[in-house]
C-alpha positions in Angstrom: 27.4 0.3 13.2 25.9 3.9 12.6 24.6 5.8 9.8 24.0 9.4 10.8 23.4 12.1 8.6 20.4 14.2 6.9 18.0 13.1 3.9 15.5 14.9 2.0 13.3 14.6 -0.9 16.3 12.7 -3.2 17.1 9.2 -2.3 20.4 9.2 -0.5 22.6 5.9 -1.0 25.0 4.5 1.8 27.0 1.3 1.9 27.7 -0.8 5.3 29.4 -4.1 5.7 28.4 -7.1 7.4 31.8 -8.9 7.9 30.6 -11.7 10.8 28.5 -14.5 10.6 24.8 -13.2 12.2 21.8 -15.1 13.4 19.8 -11.7 13.1 20.3 -8.2 12.7 19.0 -5.4 15.0 18.5 -1.7 13.6 17.3 1.1 15.6 16.1 4.3 14.1 16.0 7.5 15.5 14.8 10.6 14.1 17.0 13.8 15.6 15.0 16.6 14.1 12.5 17.4 11.5 9.7 19.3 10.8 6.5 17.0 9.5 8.3 14.8 7.5 8.7 11.1 7.5 11.8 9.1 6.8 11.9 6.0 4.6 14.8 3.3 5.3 15.5 0.5 2.8 18.3 -1.9 3.1 19.7 -4.2 0.7 21.6 -7.2 0.9 24.8 -8.0 -1.5 22.6 -9.6 -3.5 20.5 -6.9 -4.1 17.6 -8.1 -2.6 15.3 -5.9 -0.4 15.3 -7.3 3.2 14.0 -4.3 5.2 11.4 -1.4 4.8 10.3 1.2 6.8 8.5 4.4 7.1 9.0 6.3 10.0 5.2 7.2 10.8 3.8 4.9 13.9 5.9 2.0 13.1 8.1 0.9 15.8 11.8 2.3 16.1 13.1 -1.0 16.4 13.6 -3.4 13.4 14.9 -7.1 13.5 15.8 -9.2 10.3 16.1 -12.8 11.1 16.7 -15.8 8.9 13.5 -17.0 9.4 10.8 -14.6 10.8 11.4 -10.6 11.7 9.4 -7.6 12.1 6.9 -6.5 9.4 8.1 -5.3 6.2 11.4 -7.4 6.6 12.4 -10.1 4.2 13.3 -13.2 6.1 16.5 -15.4 4.5 20.1 -15.9 5.1 22.4 -12.9 6.0 25.0 -12.8 3.7 28.3 -11.0 4.4 29.5 -8.2 2.4 28.4 -4.9 1.3 25.1 -4.1 2.0 23.2 -0.9 0.8 21.1 1.3 2.9 18.9 3.9 1.2 17.2 6.9 3.2 14.6 9.2 1.9 12.4 12.0 3.3 8.6 11.9 2.7 6.2 14.8 3.3 3.5 16.6 1.6 6.0 19.3 0.4 9.5 19.0 -0.5 10.6 21.6 2.0 9.2 19.4 4.8 11.2 16.3 3.8 14.6 17.5 5.3 15.2 14.7 8.4 18.0 14.5 10.3 18.3 10.7 11.6 20.7 8.1 13.4 20.4 4.5 12.5 22.2 1.6 14.5 22.4 -1.6 12.1 24.2 -4.4 15.0 24.3 -8.3 14.1 23.1 -10.2 17.0 22.4 -7.5 18.8 20.4 -7.0 22.1 16.7 -8.3 21.6 13.4 -7.5 23.7 10.8 -8.9 21.7 8.2 -6.3 23.0 10.1 -3.4 20.7 9.0 -5.4 17.8 5.9 -5.8 15.7 6.8 -9.4 14.0 5.7 -10.7 10.8 2.5 -12.8 10.7 2.1 -16.7 9.8 1.2 -15.9 6.1 4.7 -15.5 4.0 4.6 -13.8 0.9 8.4 -13.8 0.2 10.4 -16.8 -0.3 14.4 -16.2 -0.4 15.0 -19.3 -2.3 12.7 -18.6 -5.0 13.5 -14.8 -5.5 14.6 -13.6 -8.7 14.2 -9.9 -8.3 14.5 -7.0 -5.7 11.6 -8.4 -3.9 9.2 -11.0 -6.0 5.5 -11.2 -4.0 4.3 -14.8 -3.8 0.7 -14.4 -3.3 -1.7 -16.9 -4.3 -3.7 -14.7 -6.6 -6.0 -17.6 -7.7 -6.7 -19.3 -4.3 -10.2 -18.8 -3.0 -11.4 -17.8 0.5 -14.8 -18.2 -0.3 -16.6 -19.9 -3.4 -19.9 -18.2 -3.4 -21.2 -16.0 -6.1 -21.9 -12.2 -4.6 -21.1 -9.0 -4.0 -18.2 -8.9 -1.4 -17.3 -5.9 0.9 -14.0 -4.5 1.2 -11.5 -1.5 1.3 -8.8 -0.7 -1.4 -7.1 2.0 0.5 -5.6 1.3 3.8 -2.9 1.9 6.4 -1.3 0.0 9.3 1.8 0.3 11.6 4.1 -0.5 8.6 3.7 2.9 7.7 1.8 5.7 9.3 -1.5 3.9 10.6 -2.3 3.6 13.8 -3.6 0.1 13.8 -1.2 -3.1 14.2 -1.6 -5.8 11.0 -3.2 -7.9 14.2 -5.7 -5.1 15.3 -6.5 -4.5 11.6 -7.4 -8.3 11.3 -9.4 -8.5 14.6 -11.6 -5.4 13.4 -12.3 -6.8 9.9 -13.4 -10.1 11.4 -15.3 -8.5 13.8 -17.1 -6.2 11.0 -17.9 -8.4 8.4 -15.2 -6.9 5.8 -14.3 -9.7 3.1 -11.1 -8.3 1.3 -8.6 -5.8 2.3 -5.8 -4.4 0.2 -2.8 -3.4 1.9 -1.4 0.0 0.6 1.4 1.7 2.6 3.2 4.3 1.3 6.0 3.1 -1.0 6.3 -0.5 1.3 4.6 -3.9 0.5 4.1 -5.9 3.0 5.9 -9.2 2.8 3.3 -11.3 4.8 0.5 -11.0 7.3 -1.6 -12.5 10.0 -3.7 -15.9 9.4 -7.1 -15.1 9.1 -10.3 -15.8 7.1 -10.4 -12.3 5.8 -8.7 -11.7 2.3 -5.7 -9.4 2.8 -4.0 -8.8 -0.3 -0.5 -7.0 -0.9 -0.8 -3.5 -2.7 0.9 -0.5 -2.6 0.2 3.5 -2.5 3.4 5.2 -4.5 3.7 8.1 -2.7 5.2 11.4 -4.3 4.9 15.0 -3.8 2.8 15.3 -7.2 0.2 12.6 -6.6 -0.5 9.0 -5.4 -1.0 6.1 -7.3 -2.7 3.1 -5.6 -1.5 -0.1 -7.3 -3.1 -4.0 -7.3 -1.7 -7.1 -8.6 1.9 -6.6 -8.9 4.8 -9.1 -8.7 7.5 -7.4 -8.2 8.1 -4.4 -5.7 8.2 -1.1 -7.7 12.1 -0.6 -7.8 12.9 3.3 -7.6 16.2 3.0 -5.9 18.2 4.5 -9.3 15.3 6.8 -10.3 17.4 10.2 -10.9 13.6 12.1 -10.0 11.4 9.7 -8.0 8.9 12.4 -7.8 8.6 13.7 -11.2 9.2 10.7 -13.4 8.9 7.4 -11.4 4.9 7.6 -12.1 5.1 7.7 -16.0 7.6 4.8 -15.5 5.4 2.8 -13.7 2.2 3.4 -16.3 4.4 2.3 -19.0 5.3 -1.1 -17.2 1.8 -1.6 -17.1 1.4 -2.5 -20.6 4.0 -5.7 -19.9 2.9 -6.6 -16.4 -0.7 -6.1 -16.2 -1.4 -4.6 -13.0 -4.3 -2.4 -11.9 -4.0 1.4 -11.4 -6.0 3.6 -8.9 -5.8 7.4 -8.6 -6.0 8.1 -4.9 -7.8 11.1 -3.6 -7.3 12.8 -7.3 -8.7 16.2 -6.8 -7.9 16.4 -2.8 -5.2 19.1 -1.7 -2.2 19.1 -1.3 -2.2 15.2 -2.5 -4.2 15.9 -5.8 -3.0 14.3 -9.2 -0.5 16.6 -10.8 1.1 14.4 -13.6 -0.4 16.0 -16.7 0.7 13.9 -19.5 -0.7 10.9 -17.8 -2.4 8.9 -20.7 -6.0 8.1 -19.3 -5.9 4.6 -21.0 -3.4 3.6 -18.2 -5.7 4.3 -15.4 -8.5 1.8 -14.4 -10.0 3.2 -11.2 -10.4 6.7 -9.7 -10.9 7.3 -6.0 -14.6 9.0 -5.9 -14.5 8.5 -1.9 -11.9 9.0 0.3 -11.7 9.3 3.9 -15.0 10.5 4.2 -15.4 11.4 7.9 -12.3 13.8 7.4 -13.9 17.4 7.5 -12.6 18.9 4.3 -13.1 15.6 2.3 -16.5 16.2 1.3 -15.7 18.9 -1.4 -12.9 16.9 -3.0 -15.2 13.6 -3.1 -17.9 15.6 -4.8 -15.4 17.0 -7.3 -13.7 13.8 -7.9 -17.4 12.3 -9.0 -17.6 15.5 -11.3 -14.5 14.4 -12.6 -15.6 10.7 -13.0 -18.5 12.1 -14.9 -16.6 14.3 -17.4 -14.5 11.1 -18.3 -17.2 9.1 -18.5 -18.9 11.4 -21.1 -15.5 11.6 -23.1 -15.8 7.7 -23.7 -13.2 6.7 -21.0 -14.3 3.6 -19.2 -12.5 4.5 -15.7 -14.5 2.8 -12.7 -15.2 4.7 -9.6 -14.3 3.1 -6.1 -13.8 4.0 -2.5 -11.2 4.0 0.0 -11.1 4.5 3.7 -7.7 5.4 3.7 -7.6 5.0 7.4 -5.0 6.0 9.7 -6.8 6.1 12.7 -8.0 3.5 15.4 -11.9 3.0 16.0 -11.8 5.1 19.3 -10.0 8.3 17.4 -11.8 11.1 15.7 -10.0 13.7 13.3 -10.3 17.1 14.4 -13.7 18.4 13.8 -15.1 15.3 12.4 -18.5 14.1 14.1 -17.8 9.9 13.2 -14.5 8.1 13.7 -12.4 6.8 10.7 -13.2 3.1 9.8 -11.8 0.6 8.0 -14.2 0.0 5.0 -15.8 3.4 5.3 -16.6 3.7 2.4 -17.1 0.1 1.5 -16.3 -1.0 -1.7 -18.5 -3.9 -3.1 -17.0 -6.3 -5.8 -19.4 -8.7 -7.8 -17.2 -12.2 -8.0 -17.6 -15.6 -8.6 -15.7 -16.5 -5.6 -13.3 -14.3 -3.6 -9.5 -14.4 -4.5 -7.2 -11.6 -5.7 -7.8 -12.6 -9.2 -11.5 -12.7 -9.3 -11.4 -9.2 -7.5 -9.1 -7.5 -9.9 -11.1 -9.2 -13.1 -14.2 -7.6 -11.9 -12.5 -4.4 -10.8 -11.6 -3.9 -14.2 -15.0 -4.8 -15.9 -16.7 -2.2 -13.2 -18.7 -4.9 -11.4 -18.4 -2.3 -8.8 -20.1 0.0 -6.2 -19.4 2.6 -3.6 -21.4 3.0 -0.4 -21.6 4.1 3.3 -24.0 2.8 5.8 -25.6 0.7 3.3 -25.6 -2.3 1.5 -27.5 -2.6 -1.8 -29.6 -5.8 -3.1 -29.0 -5.3 -6.6 -31.4 -7.9 -8.8 -31.1 -7.5 -12.6 -33.6 -9.3 -14.8 -35.2 -9.1 -18.4 -36.9 -10.4 -21.6 -35.5 -11.2 -25.0 -37.9 -11.0 -27.8 -37.2 -12.3 -31.1 -38.4 -10.6 -34.4 -38.4 -12.3 -37.8 -39.1 -11.0 -40.9 -41.0 -13.1 -43.8 
């Protein structure tokens, strides 16, 4: 079956029917024409479970959905017969650039060439039998990958080929293992990793909720932020998430808050709902220096007004180590800048707890040796 049409900033919904039993489903996505926009494609099965997430950035255009495996971003499990729901939406810097003509082929038991796919890794963060929502993340938050009490180095804002990054999950794992990176939050645009490669580095599912009016990084959530029925995703959905935060207790981080054209424009944001502010974003991109300096000034103002929002860094890296942005002197790399968090052992729950407490610093090209000592004197009156 073929889905062919045009999508833009609004979410477009279409029904498709799977009428015969299949071992797998092959999906080919082709962009016929667009300006600078990227196509989002999502597929939900008849039980309302999110089975396919796709962003045409640097992802391969062919996806395979299987019962026990499949491409990155997919959700393994049974392939029920009946009506499936497909959602498409254009994503760009500005609304006028988001119009995209596309053609999507969806074929049960279609022809397979495994070279066309980037497959899920060994670690799986979803389980079809335990699902109770559109997509529930079953990450082991309490499991410690390291028991040492120390500063841990990592990156809070990253991209891979699941969205618009140039490095595949395997390449990201190799780079982190070779360069002393302890933890790595996976923050793709409106997409959540459903599993990853097995590695000693702590890779953690996150998301960068990406709208025309700003980007919100989220960590520690259990369920996919369901925006499919939102009437105005780009204006209202962020406020809905910040309201949900009161009950669900995930952590929020405003990405590149004053870096145009991706600066934060949600003027009614309650600052009590924000935990972190990205002070240093993508520092090797030439225009970033001015924006990062303004972000530091913004945090100074917030602290002077009594808000305890803590500053962090994020590489926001989209490139491979041998690549540079135009006009840049240095390549863009994961964990540049590095965010250091002091933890009593390395786990997602420990990282989130200490990020909220502000036991964190941001650095480039150095690592601080922080030691605090003191003496207490008791005075008594008699």
